[in-house]
SEVOKE-88169 format. One record per residue (C-alpha): residue in three letters; x, y, z negated. Coordinates in Angstrom, 2 decimals. Layout:
SEVOKE-88169
- res | c1 | c2 | c3
- ALA | X | Y | Z
...
//
This chain:
SEVOKE-88169
- res | c1 | c2 | c3
- MET | -27.91 | 80.02 | 69.31
- ALA | -31.20 | 81.37 | 67.82
- ASP | -32.08 | 80.76 | 63.86
- ARG | -33.82 | 77.31 | 63.89
- SER | -34.66 | 76.99 | 60.01
- PHE | -38.38 | 77.96 | 60.66
- LEU | -38.90 | 74.51 | 61.55
- ALA | -38.60 | 73.53 | 57.92
- TRP | -41.65 | 75.56 | 57.28
- PRO | -44.56 | 73.23 | 56.20
- PHE | -46.82 | 74.31 | 59.28
- PHE | -44.77 | 71.80 | 61.03
- GLU | -44.87 | 68.01 | 61.20
- ASP | -41.48 | 65.87 | 62.44
- ARG | -43.02 | 65.18 | 65.64
- HIS | -42.87 | 69.07 | 66.05
- ARG | -39.46 | 69.30 | 64.96
- ASP | -38.35 | 66.70 | 67.20
- LEU | -40.05 | 68.08 | 70.18
- ALA | -38.10 | 71.41 | 69.70
- GLY | -35.12 | 69.91 | 69.86
- LYS | -35.66 | 67.87 | 72.85
- LEU | -37.08 | 71.14 | 74.58
- GLU | -34.22 | 73.18 | 73.34
- ALA | -31.75 | 70.61 | 74.97
- TRP | -33.80 | 70.57 | 78.23
- ALA | -34.24 | 74.57 | 78.43
- ALA | -30.21 | 74.78 | 77.82
- ALA | -29.65 | 72.72 | 80.72
- SER | -32.63 | 73.69 | 83.24
- LEU | -32.85 | 77.42 | 82.27
- PRO | -32.99 | 80.28 | 83.50
- VAL | -33.49 | 79.73 | 86.98
- ASP | -33.31 | 81.87 | 89.81
- HIS | -35.92 | 84.67 | 90.46
- ALA | -35.00 | 86.37 | 94.01
- ASP | -38.09 | 84.51 | 95.07
- MET | -40.45 | 84.97 | 92.59
- ASP | -42.95 | 82.92 | 94.16
- ALA | -40.84 | 80.09 | 94.92
- ALA | -39.21 | 80.19 | 91.22
- CYS | -42.55 | 80.04 | 89.58
- ILE | -43.35 | 76.91 | 91.82
- ALA | -40.47 | 75.32 | 91.30
- LEU | -40.66 | 75.78 | 87.29
- VAL | -44.25 | 74.43 | 87.27
- ARG | -42.93 | 71.47 | 89.30
- LYS | -39.64 | 71.03 | 86.80
- LEU | -42.08 | 71.43 | 83.70
- GLY | -44.52 | 68.76 | 84.95
- GLU | -41.58 | 66.23 | 85.66
- ALA | -39.83 | 66.72 | 82.69
- GLY | -43.55 | 66.34 | 80.89
- TRP | -43.55 | 69.17 | 79.30
- LEU | -46.86 | 70.52 | 80.68
- TRP | -48.84 | 67.61 | 79.76
- HIS | -49.13 | 69.36 | 76.27
- THR | -51.32 | 72.41 | 78.29
- GLY | -54.26 | 70.12 | 78.51
- SER | -55.99 | 67.44 | 76.18
- GLU | -57.80 | 64.36 | 76.80
- ALA | -61.26 | 64.41 | 76.59
- GLY | -62.68 | 64.94 | 73.02
- GLU | -59.31 | 65.58 | 71.97
- ALA | -58.22 | 69.14 | 70.35
- LEU | -55.11 | 71.16 | 71.99
- ASP | -52.19 | 70.83 | 69.63
- VAL | -51.31 | 74.61 | 69.33
- ARG | -48.62 | 74.45 | 67.29
- THR | -47.17 | 72.37 | 70.04
- LEU | -47.79 | 74.89 | 72.40
- CYS | -46.70 | 78.15 | 70.44
- LEU | -42.93 | 76.04 | 70.09
- ILE | -42.97 | 75.69 | 73.44
- ARG | -43.47 | 78.92 | 74.47
- GLU | -41.40 | 80.19 | 71.99
- THR | -38.24 | 78.30 | 73.21
- LEU | -38.86 | 78.74 | 77.22
- ALA | -39.47 | 82.65 | 76.43
- ARG | -36.37 | 82.84 | 74.69
- HIS | -34.42 | 80.81 | 77.78
- ASP | -36.30 | 82.40 | 80.55
- GLY | -39.60 | 84.43 | 80.41
- LEU | -40.89 | 83.30 | 83.99
- ALA | -40.61 | 79.35 | 82.62
- ASP | -42.81 | 80.38 | 79.98
- PHE | -45.27 | 82.12 | 81.87
- ALA | -45.43 | 79.32 | 84.50
- PHE | -45.99 | 77.11 | 81.19
- ALA | -48.63 | 79.56 | 79.67
- MET | -50.68 | 79.50 | 82.74
- GLN | -51.13 | 76.03 | 83.34
- GLY | -52.54 | 75.74 | 79.99
- LEU | -54.46 | 79.44 | 80.16
- GLY | -55.91 | 78.63 | 83.74
- MET | -57.17 | 75.11 | 82.42
- GLY | -58.13 | 75.70 | 79.49
- ALA | -61.80 | 75.98 | 80.09
- VAL | -61.78 | 72.54 | 81.53
- SER | -60.08 | 70.97 | 78.21
- LEU | -62.58 | 72.04 | 76.02
- PHE | -65.47 | 72.30 | 78.01
- GLY | -64.64 | 69.86 | 81.54
- THR | -66.57 | 67.47 | 82.94
- PRO | -64.80 | 64.39 | 83.78
- ALA | -64.96 | 65.37 | 87.58
- GLN | -63.14 | 68.82 | 86.79
- ARG | -60.86 | 67.09 | 84.76
- THR | -59.54 | 65.61 | 87.57
- TRP | -57.68 | 69.14 | 88.27
- LEU | -56.31 | 69.10 | 84.56
- SER | -54.60 | 65.84 | 85.47
- ARG | -52.49 | 67.65 | 88.65
- THR | -51.88 | 70.65 | 86.63
- ARG | -50.65 | 68.99 | 83.68
- ALA | -48.29 | 66.78 | 85.93
- GLY | -47.03 | 70.01 | 87.90
- SER | -48.63 | 68.75 | 91.25
- ALA | -51.20 | 71.69 | 91.08
- ILE | -50.87 | 75.40 | 89.85
- ALA | -53.77 | 77.02 | 87.88
- GLY | -55.25 | 80.77 | 87.50
- PHE | -57.54 | 82.24 | 85.15
- ALA | -59.56 | 84.68 | 86.95
- LEU | -61.45 | 86.89 | 84.33
- THR | -60.42 | 90.74 | 84.53
- GLU | -62.19 | 93.07 | 87.11
- PRO | -61.44 | 96.38 | 88.35
- GLY | -63.94 | 97.75 | 85.88
- SER | -63.32 | 95.58 | 83.43
- GLY | -60.45 | 94.09 | 81.10
- SER | -61.03 | 93.87 | 77.44
- ASP | -64.52 | 94.47 | 77.84
- VAL | -65.59 | 91.08 | 79.41
- ALA | -69.16 | 91.70 | 78.54
- ASN | -69.03 | 94.59 | 81.24
- THR | -68.03 | 91.71 | 84.25
- THR | -69.97 | 92.46 | 87.59
- THR | -68.42 | 89.84 | 89.82
- LYS | -71.94 | 87.64 | 90.35
- ALA | -72.75 | 84.17 | 90.82
- THR | -76.24 | 83.70 | 92.92
- ARG | -77.89 | 80.48 | 92.66
- VAL | -78.21 | 78.89 | 96.48
- PRO | -79.18 | 75.25 | 97.57
- GLY | -76.55 | 73.04 | 96.12
- GLY | -74.65 | 75.03 | 94.23
- PHE | -73.74 | 78.77 | 93.87
- ARG | -72.59 | 82.18 | 96.17
- ILE | -69.65 | 84.04 | 94.31
- ASP | -69.32 | 87.93 | 95.29
- GLY | -67.10 | 90.27 | 93.45
- GLU | -63.50 | 90.79 | 92.90
- LYS | -60.96 | 89.85 | 90.03
- THR | -57.73 | 91.94 | 89.38
- TYR | -54.29 | 91.54 | 87.54
- ILE | -54.79 | 87.77 | 87.97
- SER | -51.57 | 85.85 | 86.98
- ASN | -50.84 | 83.33 | 89.52
- GLY | -52.94 | 85.10 | 92.00
- GLY | -51.55 | 83.97 | 95.87
- ILE | -49.78 | 80.95 | 94.70
- ALA | -52.85 | 79.21 | 92.29
- ASP | -54.80 | 75.90 | 94.27
- ILE | -57.34 | 76.25 | 91.25
- TYR | -58.90 | 79.19 | 89.42
- VAL | -61.59 | 79.24 | 86.46
- LEU | -63.73 | 82.06 | 87.42
- PHE | -66.22 | 83.85 | 85.21
- ALA | -69.20 | 85.48 | 86.98
- ARG | -72.43 | 86.85 | 85.81
- THR | -75.11 | 84.34 | 86.43
- GLY | -77.85 | 86.92 | 84.56
- GLU | -79.26 | 84.86 | 81.68
- ALA | -79.51 | 87.61 | 79.62
- PRO | -77.79 | 91.15 | 79.43
- GLY | -74.22 | 91.52 | 78.91
- ALA | -71.95 | 88.78 | 77.21
- LYS | -74.99 | 86.24 | 77.25
- GLY | -75.28 | 86.45 | 80.85
- LEU | -71.61 | 85.45 | 82.06
- SER | -71.03 | 81.55 | 82.68
- ALA | -67.54 | 80.01 | 83.74
- PHE | -66.90 | 78.25 | 87.54
- LEU | -63.98 | 76.17 | 88.71
- VAL | -62.77 | 77.91 | 92.25
- PRO | -60.29 | 76.31 | 94.31
- ALA | -58.23 | 78.56 | 96.57
- ALA | -59.22 | 77.17 | 99.58
- THR | -62.87 | 77.86 | 98.81
- ALA | -64.20 | 80.07 | 102.44
- GLY | -64.80 | 83.49 | 101.39
- PHE | -62.09 | 83.54 | 98.84
- GLU | -59.42 | 86.35 | 99.60
- VAL | -56.24 | 87.14 | 97.99
- VAL | -56.71 | 91.33 | 99.00
- GLU | -53.29 | 92.21 | 97.53
- ARG | -50.15 | 90.95 | 95.41
- ILE | -49.60 | 93.73 | 92.67
- ASP | -45.97 | 94.48 | 91.63
- VAL | -45.54 | 95.13 | 87.90
- MET | -42.16 | 96.29 | 85.70
- ALA | -41.39 | 92.23 | 84.89
- PRO | -42.12 | 90.69 | 88.18
- HIS | -44.87 | 87.86 | 87.67
- PRO | -47.36 | 86.28 | 90.35
- LEU | -50.21 | 88.43 | 89.89
- ALA | -53.20 | 89.50 | 92.37
- TRP | -55.98 | 91.07 | 93.52
- LEU | -58.95 | 88.83 | 94.75
- ARG | -62.09 | 89.11 | 96.01
- LEU | -65.00 | 86.68 | 97.02
- GLU | -67.40 | 87.37 | 99.69
- ASN | -70.11 | 84.96 | 100.17
- ALA | -68.03 | 82.36 | 98.39
- VAL | -70.49 | 79.08 | 98.12
- ILE | -69.26 | 76.42 | 95.34
- PRO | -71.30 | 73.59 | 94.33
- GLU | -73.40 | 72.81 | 91.50
- SER | -70.36 | 70.67 | 90.20
- ALA | -68.22 | 73.58 | 89.74
- LEU | -69.98 | 75.11 | 86.79
- ILE | -67.98 | 74.74 | 83.34
- GLY | -70.61 | 74.24 | 80.69
- SER | -74.11 | 75.41 | 80.82
- PRO | -75.31 | 78.85 | 82.79
- GLY | -74.85 | 81.54 | 80.25
- ASP | -71.82 | 80.18 | 78.21
- GLY | -69.12 | 81.96 | 80.06
- PHE | -68.53 | 84.34 | 77.24
- LYS | -68.38 | 81.39 | 74.62
- ILE | -66.08 | 79.66 | 77.01
- ALA | -63.32 | 82.53 | 77.79
- MET | -63.29 | 83.58 | 73.80
- SER | -62.89 | 79.90 | 72.84
- VAL | -59.67 | 79.75 | 75.39
- LEU | -58.62 | 82.74 | 73.69
- ASP | -59.14 | 81.76 | 70.24
- VAL | -56.41 | 78.91 | 71.06
- PHE | -54.02 | 80.70 | 73.54
- ARG | -53.88 | 84.37 | 72.12
- SER | -51.59 | 82.79 | 69.28
- THR | -49.08 | 81.74 | 72.08
- VAL | -48.78 | 85.33 | 73.84
- GLY | -47.13 | 86.08 | 69.87
- ALA | -45.28 | 82.62 | 70.21
- ALA | -43.71 | 83.86 | 73.29
- ALA | -43.15 | 87.44 | 72.11
- VAL | -41.10 | 85.59 | 68.94
- GLY | -39.29 | 84.01 | 71.49
- PHE | -38.32 | 87.03 | 73.18
- ALA | -37.29 | 88.63 | 69.76
- ARG | -35.34 | 85.83 | 69.04
- ARG | -33.45 | 86.06 | 72.03
- ALA | -32.89 | 89.96 | 71.68
- LEU | -31.57 | 89.40 | 68.23
- ASP | -28.81 | 86.85 | 69.08
- GLU | -27.58 | 89.16 | 71.89
- ALA | -27.72 | 92.16 | 69.03
- LEU | -25.40 | 89.77 | 66.97
- ALA | -23.07 | 88.97 | 69.58
- ARG | -22.66 | 92.74 | 70.74
- VAL | -22.36 | 94.37 | 67.41
- GLN | -19.35 | 91.41 | 66.45
- ALA | -17.48 | 92.05 | 69.70
- ARG | -18.31 | 95.79 | 70.04
- LYS | -15.76 | 98.34 | 68.24
- MET | -16.25 | 101.75 | 66.72
- GLY | -12.79 | 103.58 | 64.93
- GLY | -11.62 | 100.49 | 65.08
- VAL | -13.77 | 98.47 | 63.51
- PRO | -16.85 | 95.94 | 64.91
- LEU | -20.12 | 97.36 | 64.56
- SER | -21.05 | 94.69 | 62.54
- GLU | -19.38 | 96.56 | 59.55
- LEU | -21.29 | 99.44 | 59.86
- GLN | -23.79 | 99.99 | 57.08
- MET | -26.43 | 101.66 | 59.41
- VAL | -25.97 | 98.44 | 61.94
- GLN | -26.40 | 96.06 | 59.51
- GLY | -29.75 | 97.52 | 58.54
- HIS | -31.11 | 97.77 | 62.10
- LEU | -30.51 | 94.04 | 61.87
- ALA | -31.87 | 93.17 | 59.00
- ASP | -35.18 | 94.93 | 60.08
- MET | -35.08 | 93.13 | 63.51
- ALA | -35.18 | 89.57 | 61.41
- LEU | -37.51 | 91.17 | 58.86
- GLU | -39.62 | 91.81 | 61.90
- ILE | -39.25 | 88.27 | 63.59
- ASP | -40.01 | 86.03 | 60.38
- ALA | -42.97 | 87.99 | 59.43
- ALA | -44.32 | 87.68 | 62.88
- ALA | -43.41 | 83.85 | 63.25
- LEU | -45.32 | 83.51 | 59.85
- LEU | -48.60 | 84.51 | 61.44
- VAL | -48.10 | 82.87 | 64.47
- TYR | -47.49 | 79.56 | 63.22
- ARG | -50.34 | 80.19 | 60.11
- ALA | -52.57 | 80.76 | 62.91
- ALA | -51.78 | 77.82 | 64.97
- TRP | -52.01 | 75.62 | 61.80
- THR | -55.08 | 76.50 | 60.74
- LYS | -56.47 | 75.85 | 64.41
- ASP | -54.91 | 72.53 | 64.34
- GLN | -56.19 | 71.59 | 60.90
- GLY | -59.80 | 71.95 | 62.47
- ALA | -60.87 | 75.49 | 62.11
- ALA | -63.95 | 76.19 | 64.76
- ARG | -62.65 | 79.36 | 65.13
- VAL | -59.11 | 81.31 | 64.25
- THR | -60.26 | 84.75 | 66.15
- ARG | -58.75 | 86.68 | 62.95
- GLU | -55.78 | 84.51 | 62.54
- ALA | -54.94 | 84.87 | 66.23
- ALA | -55.49 | 87.87 | 66.48
- MET | -53.44 | 88.91 | 63.94
- ALA | -50.58 | 86.72 | 65.29
- LYS | -50.59 | 88.26 | 68.88
- LEU | -50.87 | 92.04 | 67.60
- HIS | -48.06 | 91.94 | 65.15
- ALA | -45.74 | 89.50 | 66.96
- THR | -46.24 | 91.65 | 70.01
- GLU | -45.63 | 95.01 | 68.46
- ALA | -42.69 | 93.57 | 65.97
- ALA | -40.88 | 91.98 | 69.20
- GLN | -41.27 | 95.39 | 71.10
- ARG | -39.53 | 97.13 | 68.20
- VAL | -36.99 | 94.46 | 67.97
- ILE | -35.85 | 94.38 | 71.23
- ASP | -35.71 | 98.15 | 71.60
- LEU | -33.68 | 98.30 | 68.81
- ALA | -31.54 | 95.65 | 70.66
- VAL | -31.39 | 98.11 | 73.55
- GLN | -30.10 | 100.98 | 71.16
- LEU | -27.08 | 98.88 | 69.61
- HIS | -26.27 | 97.74 | 73.25
- GLY | -25.85 | 101.42 | 73.93
- GLY | -25.48 | 102.27 | 77.54
- ASP | -25.36 | 98.46 | 79.02
- GLY | -28.57 | 98.19 | 77.13
- VAL | -30.43 | 99.97 | 79.79
- ARG | -27.94 | 98.85 | 82.66
- LYS | -30.52 | 96.94 | 84.94
- GLY | -29.93 | 93.06 | 85.32
- SER | -28.77 | 93.03 | 81.70
- ILE | -30.58 | 90.32 | 79.39
- VAL | -31.98 | 93.09 | 76.77
- GLU | -33.07 | 95.23 | 79.68
- SER | -35.02 | 92.31 | 81.25
- LEU | -36.68 | 91.89 | 77.56
- TYR | -37.45 | 95.32 | 77.59
- ARG | -39.63 | 94.69 | 80.25
- GLU | -41.26 | 91.63 | 79.60
- ILE | -42.46 | 92.19 | 76.14
- ARG | -44.51 | 94.89 | 77.33
- ALA | -47.30 | 93.08 | 79.43
- LEU | -48.04 | 90.91 | 76.49
- ARG | -48.84 | 93.89 | 74.13
- ILE | -51.77 | 94.12 | 77.18
- TYR | -53.01 | 91.07 | 78.53
- GLU | -55.36 | 88.66 | 76.49
- GLY | -56.96 | 91.42 | 74.43
- ALA | -54.53 | 94.71 | 74.13
- SER | -52.95 | 95.50 | 71.21
- ASP | -55.65 | 98.06 | 69.93
- VAL | -58.30 | 95.52 | 70.56
- GLN | -57.06 | 92.99 | 68.45
- ARG | -57.10 | 95.87 | 65.32
- VAL | -61.19 | 96.30 | 66.39
- VAL | -61.41 | 92.61 | 66.41
- ILE | -59.79 | 91.94 | 62.87
- ALA | -61.66 | 95.19 | 61.28
- ARG | -64.94 | 93.82 | 62.71
- ALA | -63.86 | 90.40 | 61.21
- MET | -63.66 | 91.47 | 57.47
- LEU | -66.69 | 93.96 | 57.78
- SER | -68.28 | 90.87 | 58.89
- ASN | -66.93 | 88.99 | 55.77
- MET | -67.77 | 91.57 | 53.26
- LYS | -71.79 | 91.62 | 54.53
- GLY | -71.58 | 87.70 | 54.56
- ASN | -70.43 | 88.09 | 50.81
- LEU | -73.19 | 90.88 | 49.69
//
C-alpha cells in the first residue's frame, strides 16, 4: 500500500481526501485491466471511468475552473494501479481542455459526452516538424464559405485512431509565428480526415499520424477567436502539465512499493536485502525523490486552484522534477529487483517503459528548463 500520509498536507481539503479514499477503493477493485487489445482496453477504460463518475472531473461547467488538485490526485492514483487507466483519464481532460476553458455552449455538448465516457477525446497539436515548437505549426486552416478548410498532418497524437473528437491547432495567418494559430473542434468523422499510421511505442498507448486534406469544418468549430490558438494551447498545458507530474509520482510510488516488498522478501548472505545499509540508502533516496516531487506537484495544483491566472513556472517545475525523479526511482527499483527487474512483464519493467514518455510529452524536460529560466529572467527584468 503506497504511503498516503501526504493527504494530510495543507494543500488538500477534506473533499480531496474523501475523493482519494473512494478512488483508491474503486481502483483496487477495478484495475488493472487486460492490455492485450490496447484499443479495446482503452475504450473500455473510458467507459468504466465515465460510468463510475471519475471522468466528470476532466471538465468544468461554463464559467467554473477545473480543480487541478483533484485532477492530480486522480492521475497519481490511477497511474499507481494501471498506466493505461491514467492515460485514458488524462486524455479526456487534455483533449477537451480547450472546450472546458474556452468552448461555446454548442461545443460543450461534446464535453458532456467525454465526461460521461460515451465519446473519446484527442488533442492534435504535434506535427512532424514541430513538437515543443508550437509556433512552427504548418497545418493550415483556410477560410471557405461557411467555415474553414483544414490541410496538414499531425503526429504522435494520443487516442489517434480511437478518438471521436479532436481539438486541433492550425495556422490561420493573423500574424507570424505563434500569433497566427487558431484552435478547432474536429470530429473524427469529418470528410478528408485520415488516420495514416498507428504508432507503436515502448509503453503501448493509442497513438497515430493523422492527415487532413480538404477537410471542411463549419465556422462553429472555431474555439475562441481567430489567432487565439497559441494562448489556448498554453492555457490548457498550464492546467494539465502539473497532472503529468502527478502521474509520474504515481508510477514512482508503485515502484517504491514493489522495491520495499522485494528487499524484505529477498535474502543475501542469509539476511534480507532490507538489512543492508546500501539498500536502505537506496530506499531513503527513493522516498526523498517522491516527497520532493509530490510537494512541487501539489504546490502548482494548489496555486492554480487559488485563482492564479497562470502557473507556468510552477507547473514546469512540477513536471520537470517529478518526471525526472520518477525515472530515477524506477531505475533503482529495477536495480533492487536484479534480473527479475528487467524481465518482460514484471511490474517494475513495465514502469520503466511507462515513465520514459512522460519526460517528453507536453513539453520535454529541456523545454521545461527553458520555461523556468525565462520566467526567472522575466521576473528580474520586471523588478529593475
